C-alpha positions as a Markdown table, in Angstrom:
| # | Residue | x | y | z |
|---|---|---|---|---|
| 1 | Unk | 35.0 | -40.0 | 40.0 |
| 2 | Unk | 36.8 | -38.2 | 37.6 |
| 3 | Unk | 39.4 | -40.9 | 38.2 |
| 4 | Unk | 36.8 | -43.8 | 37.0 |
| 5 | Unk | 35.8 | -41.9 | 34.0 |
| 6 | Unk | 39.6 | -41.6 | 33.1 |
| 7 | Unk | 39.8 | -45.3 | 33.7 |
| 8 | Unk | 37.0 | -46.2 | 31.7 |
| 9 | Unk | 38.0 | -43.9 | 28.9 |
| 10 | Unk | 41.6 | -45.5 | 28.8 |
| 11 | Unk | 39.7 | -49.2 | 28.5 |
| 12 | Unk | 37.6 | -47.9 | 26.0 |
| 13 | Unk | 40.8 | -46.8 | 24.0 |
| 14 | Unk | 42.7 | -49.7 | 24.6 |
| 15 | Unk | 39.9 | -51.9 | 23.4 |
| 16 | Unk | 39.2 | -49.9 | 20.3 |
| 17 | Unk | 43.1 | -50.2 | 19.4 |
| 18 | Unk | 43.2 | -53.8 | 20.1 |
| 19 | Unk | 40.7 | -54.5 | 17.3 |
| 20 | Unk | 42.7 | -52.4 | 14.8 |
| 21 | Unk | 46.1 | -54.1 | 15.6 |
| 22 | Unk | 46.5 | -55.2 | 11.9 |
| 23 | Unk | 44.9 | -52.3 | 10.2 |
| 24 | Unk | 46.7 | -50.2 | 7.8 |
| 25 | Unk | 44.9 | -46.7 | 8.4 |
| 26 | Unk | 48.0 | -46.0 | 10.5 |
| 27 | Unk | 50.7 | -46.8 | 8.0 |
| 28 | Unk | 52.8 | -44.0 | 6.5 |
| 29 | Unk | 52.8 | -43.1 | 2.9 |
| 30 | Unk | 56.1 | -44.0 | 1.0 |
| 31 | Unk | 58.8 | -41.5 | 1.4 |
| 32 | Unk | 59.9 | -39.7 | -2.2 |
| 33 | Unk | 62.9 | -41.5 | -3.7 |
| 34 | Unk | 66.4 | -39.8 | -2.7 |
| 35 | Unk | 68.5 | -41.1 | -5.6 |
| 36 | Unk | 70.3 | -43.6 | -3.1 |
| 37 | Unk | 69.2 | -46.5 | -4.9 |
| 38 | Unk | 69.1 | -47.1 | -8.7 |
| 39 | Unk | 66.0 | -46.6 | -10.5 |
| 40 | Unk | 64.0 | -50.2 | -10.5 |
| 41 | Unk | 60.3 | -51.4 | -10.8 |
| 42 | Unk | 58.9 | -52.4 | -7.6 |
| 43 | Unk | 57.7 | -55.7 | -7.5 |
| 44 | Unk | 55.9 | -58.1 | -5.0 |
| 45 | Unk | 58.5 | -60.1 | -2.6 |
| 46 | Unk | 58.1 | -61.9 | 0.3 |
| 47 | Unk | 59.6 | -59.1 | 2.2 |
| 48 | Unk | 56.0 | -57.8 | 2.8 |
| 49 | Unk | 57.0 | -55.7 | 5.5 |
| 50 | Unk | 58.6 | -53.3 | 3.3 |
| 51 | Unk | 56.8 | -51.0 | 1.2 |
| 52 | Unk | 58.7 | -51.5 | -2.1 |
| 53 | Unk | 61.0 | -54.1 | -3.0 |
| 54 | Unk | 62.9 | -55.3 | -6.0 |
| 55 | Unk | 65.3 | -58.4 | -6.4 |
| 56 | Unk | 67.2 | -59.2 | -9.4 |
| 57 | Unk | 66.0 | -62.0 | -11.4 |
| 58 | Unk | 68.9 | -64.4 | -10.8 |
| 59 | Unk | 67.9 | -64.3 | -7.0 |
| 60 | Unk | 64.3 | -64.7 | -7.2 |
| 61 | Unk | 62.7 | -67.7 | -5.2 |
| 62 | Unk | 66.1 | -68.8 | -4.3 |
| 63 | Unk | 67.3 | -69.3 | -0.6 |
| 64 | Unk | 69.4 | -66.6 | 0.7 |
| 65 | Unk | 71.9 | -69.1 | 2.2 |
| 66 | Unk | 72.4 | -70.9 | -0.8 |
| 67 | Unk | 74.7 | -68.3 | -2.2 |
| 68 | Unk | 75.5 | -66.6 | 1.0 |
| 69 | Unk | 76.6 | -67.9 | 4.3 |
| 70 | Unk | 77.0 | -64.4 | 6.0 |
| 71 | Unk | 75.7 | -60.9 | 6.1 |
| 72 | Unk | 77.4 | -57.7 | 6.6 |
| 73 | Unk | 75.6 | -54.6 | 7.6 |
| 74 | Unk | 77.4 | -51.7 | 6.3 |
| 75 | Unk | 77.6 | -48.2 | 8.5 |
| 76 | Unk | 74.1 | -46.5 | 8.0 |
| 77 | Unk | 74.5 | -43.6 | 5.3 |
| 78 | Unk | 73.1 | -40.2 | 6.6 |
| 79 | Unk | 73.8 | -37.9 | 3.9 |
| 80 | Unk | 70.3 | -37.8 | 2.6 |
| 81 | Unk | 68.9 | -36.3 | 5.6 |
| 82 | Unk | 69.4 | -32.9 | 4.8 |
| 83 | Unk | 67.4 | -33.2 | 1.8 |
| 84 | Unk | 64.2 | -33.7 | 3.8 |
| 85 | Unk | 61.7 | -30.9 | 4.0 |
| 86 | Unk | 61.4 | -30.8 | 7.8 |
| 87 | Unk | 64.7 | -31.0 | 8.4 |
| 88 | Unk | 65.3 | -27.8 | 6.1 |
| 89 | Unk | 62.8 | -25.8 | 8.3 |
| 90 | Unk | 64.8 | -26.2 | 11.4 |
| 91 | Unk | 67.4 | -23.6 | 11.1 |
| 92 | Unk | 70.2 | -23.4 | 13.5 |
| 93 | Unk | 68.6 | -26.8 | 15.1 |
| 94 | Unk | 70.1 | -28.7 | 12.2 |
| 95 | Unk | 73.5 | -28.9 | 14.0 |
| 96 | Unk | 72.0 | -30.8 | 16.8 |
| 97 | Unk | 69.9 | -32.5 | 14.7 |
| 98 | Unk | 73.0 | -33.9 | 12.6 |
| 99 | Unk | 74.6 | -35.0 | 15.7 |
| 100 | Unk | 71.4 | -36.7 | 16.8 |
| 101 | Unk | 71.3 | -38.5 | 13.5 |
| 102 | Unk | 75.0 | -39.8 | 13.4 |
| 103 | Unk | 74.1 | -41.4 | 17.0 |
| 104 | Unk | 70.6 | -42.9 | 15.9 |
| 105 | Unk | 72.5 | -44.4 | 12.6 |
| 106 | Unk | 75.0 | -46.2 | 14.8 |
| 107 | Unk | 72.3 | -47.5 | 17.2 |
| 108 | Unk | 70.3 | -48.5 | 13.9 |
| 109 | Unk | 73.3 | -50.4 | 12.5 |
| 110 | Unk | 73.8 | -52.0 | 16.2 |
| 111 | Unk | 70.1 | -53.1 | 16.5 |
| 112 | Unk | 70.3 | -54.6 | 13.2 |
| 113 | Unk | 73.6 | -56.8 | 14.1 |
| 114 | Unk | 72.0 | -57.9 | 17.3 |
| 115 | Unk | 69.1 | -59.0 | 15.7 |
| 116 | Unk | 70.6 | -61.2 | 13.2 |
| 117 | Unk | 73.2 | -62.5 | 15.6 |
| 118 | Unk | 70.4 | -63.6 | 18.3 |
| 119 | Unk | 68.0 | -64.9 | 15.7 |
| 120 | Unk | 67.1 | -68.3 | 17.1 |
| 121 | Unk | 68.7 | -71.4 | 14.9 |
| 122 | Unk | 69.9 | -68.4 | 12.7 |
| 123 | Unk | 71.7 | -69.6 | 9.4 |
| 124 | Unk | 73.2 | -66.1 | 8.4 |
| 125 | Unk | 76.3 | -65.3 | 10.4 |
| 126 | Unk | 77.7 | -61.7 | 10.8 |
| 127 | Unk | 80.7 | -60.8 | 8.7 |
| 128 | Unk | 83.4 | -57.9 | 9.3 |
| 129 | Unk | 83.1 | -56.9 | 5.8 |
| 130 | Unk | 82.1 | -57.7 | 2.1 |
| 131 | Unk | 83.9 | -60.6 | 0.5 |
| 132 | Unk | 83.1 | -63.8 | -1.3 |
| 133 | Unk | 79.8 | -65.5 | 0.2 |
| 134 | Unk | 78.7 | -62.4 | 1.8 |
| 135 | Unk | 75.7 | -60.6 | 1.6 |
| 136 | Unk | 76.2 | -56.7 | 1.8 |
| 137 | Unk | 73.1 | -54.6 | 3.4 |
| 138 | Unk | 73.7 | -51.0 | 2.6 |
| 139 | Unk | 71.2 | -48.7 | 4.6 |
| 140 | Unk | 70.4 | -45.1 | 4.3 |
| 141 | Unk | 68.4 | -43.2 | 6.7 |
| 142 | Unk | 66.5 | -40.7 | 4.7 |
| 143 | Unk | 64.1 | -39.1 | 7.4 |
| 144 | Unk | 63.8 | -39.0 | 11.0 |
| 145 | Unk | 61.3 | -36.8 | 12.6 |
| 146 | Unk | 61.4 | -36.8 | 16.1 |
| 147 | Unk | 57.8 | -37.0 | 18.1 |
| 148 | Unk | 58.2 | -34.1 | 20.0 |
| 149 | Unk | 58.5 | -31.8 | 17.4 |
| 150 | Unk | 54.6 | -31.9 | 16.9 |
| 151 | Unk | 54.2 | -31.9 | 21.0 |
| 152 | Unk | 51.0 | -33.8 | 21.6 |
| 153 | Unk | 47.6 | -32.0 | 21.8 |
| 154 | Unk | 46.7 | -34.7 | 24.5 |
| 155 | Unk | 48.8 | -33.3 | 27.3 |
| 156 | Unk | 47.4 | -31.3 | 30.0 |
| 157 | Unk | 48.9 | -28.0 | 31.1 |
| 158 | Unk | 49.9 | -30.1 | 34.5 |
| 159 | Unk | 51.8 | -32.7 | 32.2 |
| 160 | Unk | 49.4 | -35.6 | 32.7 |
| 161 | Unk | 48.0 | -37.6 | 29.5 |
| 162 | Unk | 44.6 | -37.8 | 28.5 |
| 163 | Unk | 43.6 | -41.3 | 27.8 |
| 164 | Unk | 43.3 | -41.8 | 24.2 |
| 165 | Unk | 45.8 | -39.3 | 23.5 |
| 166 | Unk | 47.5 | -41.8 | 21.0 |
| 167 | Unk | 44.6 | -41.5 | 18.6 |
| 168 | Unk | 44.8 | -37.7 | 19.3 |
| 169 | Unk | 48.3 | -37.6 | 18.2 |
| 170 | Unk | 48.5 | -39.5 | 15.2 |
| 171 | Unk | 48.6 | -36.5 | 12.7 |
| 172 | Unk | 51.6 | -35.0 | 14.8 |
| 173 | Unk | 53.5 | -38.3 | 15.2 |
| 174 | Unk | 57.2 | -38.7 | 14.6 |
| 175 | Unk | 58.3 | -40.6 | 11.1 |
| 176 | Unk | 61.3 | -42.5 | 10.1 |
| 177 | Unk | 62.1 | -43.6 | 6.5 |
| 178 | Unk | 64.9 | -45.7 | 5.1 |
| 179 | Unk | 66.3 | -46.8 | 1.8 |
| 180 | Unk | 68.6 | -49.7 | 1.3 |
| 181 | Unk | 70.3 | -52.1 | -1.4 |
| 182 | Unk | 72.1 | -55.7 | -1.0 |
| 183 | Unk | 75.1 | -56.5 | -2.6 |
| 184 | Unk | 76.9 | -59.5 | -3.6 |
| 185 | Unk | 79.9 | -59.1 | -1.4 |
| 186 | Unk | 82.3 | -60.6 | -4.0 |
| 187 | Unk | 81.0 | -59.0 | -7.2 |
| 188 | Unk | 79.7 | -56.0 | -5.7 |
| 189 | Unk | 76.8 | -56.0 | -7.9 |
| 190 | Unk | 73.4 | -54.6 | -6.6 |
| 191 | Unk | 70.9 | -57.7 | -6.2 |
| 192 | Unk | 68.0 | -56.0 | -4.6 |
| 193 | Unk | 66.7 | -52.8 | -3.3 |
| 194 | Unk | 64.1 | -51.5 | -0.9 |
| 195 | Unk | 62.4 | -48.5 | 1.0 |
| 196 | Unk | 60.2 | -48.0 | 3.8 |
| 197 | Unk | 58.7 | -45.6 | 6.0 |
| 198 | Unk | 56.7 | -45.7 | 9.3 |
| 199 | Unk | 54.8 | -43.4 | 11.7 |
| 200 | Unk | 55.2 | -43.8 | 15.4 |
| 201 | Unk | 53.2 | -46.4 | 16.4 |
| 202 | Unk | 49.6 | -45.3 | 17.9 |
| 203 | Unk | 48.8 | -46.4 | 21.5 |
| 204 | Unk | 45.9 | -46.0 | 23.7 |
| 205 | Unk | 48.0 | -43.8 | 26.1 |
| 206 | Unk | 51.2 | -42.6 | 24.1 |
| 207 | Unk | 53.6 | -42.0 | 26.9 |
| 208 | Unk | 56.2 | -42.8 | 24.2 |
| 209 | Unk | 55.5 | -39.9 | 22.3 |
| 210 | Unk | 56.8 | -37.7 | 24.9 |
| 211 | Unk | 60.3 | -38.5 | 24.1 |
| 212 | Unk | 62.3 | -37.2 | 21.0 |
| 213 | Unk | 63.1 | -40.6 | 19.3 |
| 214 | Unk | 61.1 | -43.3 | 21.1 |
| 215 | Unk | 59.0 | -44.0 | 18.4 |
| 216 | Unk | 61.7 | -44.4 | 15.7 |
| 217 | Unk | 63.5 | -46.7 | 17.9 |
| 218 | Unk | 60.4 | -49.0 | 18.2 |
| 219 | Unk | 60.3 | -48.9 | 14.3 |
| 220 | Unk | 63.7 | -49.9 | 14.2 |
| 221 | Unk | 63.4 | -52.4 | 16.2 |
| 222 | Unk | 60.8 | -53.9 | 14.2 |
| 223 | Unk | 62.9 | -53.5 | 11.1 |
| 224 | Unk | 65.8 | -55.3 | 12.4 |
| 225 | Unk | 63.8 | -58.3 | 13.8 |
| 226 | Unk | 62.2 | -58.5 | 10.2 |
| 227 | Unk | 65.2 | -58.4 | 8.6 |
| 228 | Unk | 66.8 | -61.0 | 10.6 |
| 229 | Unk | 63.4 | -63.2 | 10.1 |
| 230 | Unk | 63.9 | -62.6 | 6.2 |
| 231 | Unk | 67.4 | -63.8 | 5.9 |
| 232 | Unk | 66.9 | -67.0 | 7.9 |
| 233 | Unk | 63.7 | -68.3 | 6.6 |
| 234 | Unk | 62.8 | -70.4 | 3.1 |
| 235 | Unk | 61.9 | -68.4 | 0.2 |
| 236 | Unk | 58.3 | -69.6 | 0.5 |
| 237 | Unk | 58.1 | -67.9 | 3.8 |
| 238 | Unk | 56.5 | -64.4 | 3.7 |
| 239 | Unk | 57.9 | -61.6 | 6.4 |
| 240 | Unk | 55.0 | -59.7 | 7.5 |
| 241 | Unk | 54.9 | -56.1 | 8.7 |
| 242 | Unk | 54.6 | -55.4 | 12.2 |
| 243 | Unk | 51.6 | -53.6 | 13.4 |
| 244 | Unk | 51.3 | -49.7 | 13.5 |
| 245 | Unk | 49.4 | -49.9 | 16.5 |
| 246 | Unk | 50.8 | -51.1 | 20.0 |
| 247 | Unk | 49.0 | -51.8 | 23.5 |
| 248 | Unk | 51.9 | -50.6 | 25.0 |
| 249 | Unk | 51.8 | -47.2 | 26.4 |
| 250 | Unk | 55.9 | -46.6 | 26.2 |
């Protein structure tokens, strides 16, 4: 009888989430500015997947491949991580977190490169470094809070997950934030800036929230796919933000 109730509850949770997959109630609030980017006035751009963006007037409404034939993803900057409040509260654990962050930053860069390289019919190729005709993307990882830092209240003592735990654990989900800028590889001029912050996705049974960085890895995969789409589509194409809710339990 209990198993039937669990299945039913799980089904109801999945149905509830399926009706909210485009809802913004689960979106994270923007992170505070770190100083990585120059001060710019946020504006509405076709990069709707990002919380804040700015583009130099000379580049607005222009196809990216009109001026650039390739893109270089620079190594991800992690020097601003130590400034986040959560990090400062970790004491001796900061050493391990610093190692985790360095490894995560490398994976993040690799994910962006793979998404661009594998984009169907991709117009933008990967460059080995800055130079003429190269769009340089500089990213800074400014927040990385692991899911397990708040261990979900949805788990039982036996280690089983209560159906709907995704909803129960939203307040304690992990989060990730980045800031970034685009430069002309020839002149080195900053031509665009952006920032974004995301919480771990909500799920009907959030098994993934029982691993340290699963939620952050999922969000990075979304960012990478969204950037690849932005780089390879015309100026009238709006790149939408991935849903903050998933029906996948992992």
